C-alpha positions in Angstrom: 0.0 0.0 0.0 1.0 3.6 -0.4 0.1 7.0 1.2 -2.8 7.4 -1.3 -4.3 4.1 -0.2 -4.2 5.2 3.4 -5.7 8.6 2.6 -8.6 6.9 0.8 -9.2 4.3 3.5 -12.2 4.4 5.7 -11.1 5.3 9.3 -12.3 5.3 12.8 -10.6 6.8 15.8 -9.2 4.2 18.2 -7.8 6.6 20.8 -5.9 9.7 21.5 -2.6 10.0 23.3 -0.1 12.6 24.2 1.7 12.2 20.9 -1.3 11.9 18.5 -4.4 10.0 17.5 -4.6 6.4 16.5 -7.0 5.4 13.7 -8.2 2.0 12.4 -7.9 2.3 8.6 -9.5 -0.3 6.3 -7.9 -0.2 2.9 -9.8 -0.9 -0.3 -8.5 -4.5 -0.5 -9.8 -5.2 3.0 -6.5 -5.0 4.8 -6.9 -3.3 8.2 -4.1 -1.2 9.6 -3.6 1.2 12.6 -2.3 4.6 11.6 -0.9 6.8 14.4 -0.9 10.5 13.3 1.6 12.3 15.3 0.7 15.9 16.3 3.0 18.7 17.1 6.1 16.6 16.7 8.7 19.0 15.3 11.8 17.0 14.4 14.1 16.7 11.4 13.9 13.7 9.1 17.2 12.2 10.3 16.2 12.4 14.0 12.7 11.0 13.2 14.3 8.0 11.4 16.7 7.4 14.3 13.8 7.3 16.8 12.0 4.9 14.4 15.0 2.7 14.5 14.6 2.4 18.2 10.9 1.7 17.8 11.7 -1.0 15.2 14.0 -2.7 17.7 11.2 -2.6 20.4 8.8 -4.1 17.8 10.9 -7.3 17.7 9.5 -8.2 21.1 6.8 -10.9 20.7 4.2 -8.9 22.7 4.6 -5.7 20.7 3.3 -5.0 17.1 6.1 -4.2 14.8 6.1 -0.9 12.8 5.0 -1.7 9.3 5.6 1.6 7.6 5.9 5.4 8.2 5.4 8.6 6.4 7.5 11.7 7.1 7.0 15.2 5.8 7.4 18.7 7.4 3.6 18.9 8.1 2.6 15.2 8.5 4.2 12.3 10.4 2.4 8.9 10.3 3.3 5.5 11.9 1.6 2.4 10.5 1.0 -0.9 12.3 -1.0 -4.0 11.6 -4.3 -4.0 13.3 -4.8 -6.5 16.2 -8.4 -7.0 17.3 -9.0 -7.2 21.1 -8.3 -3.7 22.3 -5.1 -1.8 23.2 -2.3 -3.2 25.3 -3.1 -0.5 27.9 -6.7 -1.9 28.2 -5.5 -5.5 28.4 -3.1 -4.6 31.2 -5.3 -2.3 33.2 -8.8 -3.2 32.3 -11.7 -0.7 31.9 -11.1 1.0 35.3 -7.7 1.5 36.9 
């Protein structure tokens, strides 16, 4: 898939965090992905890619979804993961009320 496929996908908000909003995006061919749209992250491309290298190493852990793709531009930064049904890791660890 490419950026245009993501932009055309139907999407629903999964949650909002301190670094942005996560969306469940269903691509035209039926593949479901999670897209994290980073907000107010002002960083150069080199530093962004260095941080993603760290995220990629964390994603090798069997209990963490690996980063599938990313998009970087001055105005837009996206992280793309495979969708895993069943809720967020936070919800699974802490339940509905904590």
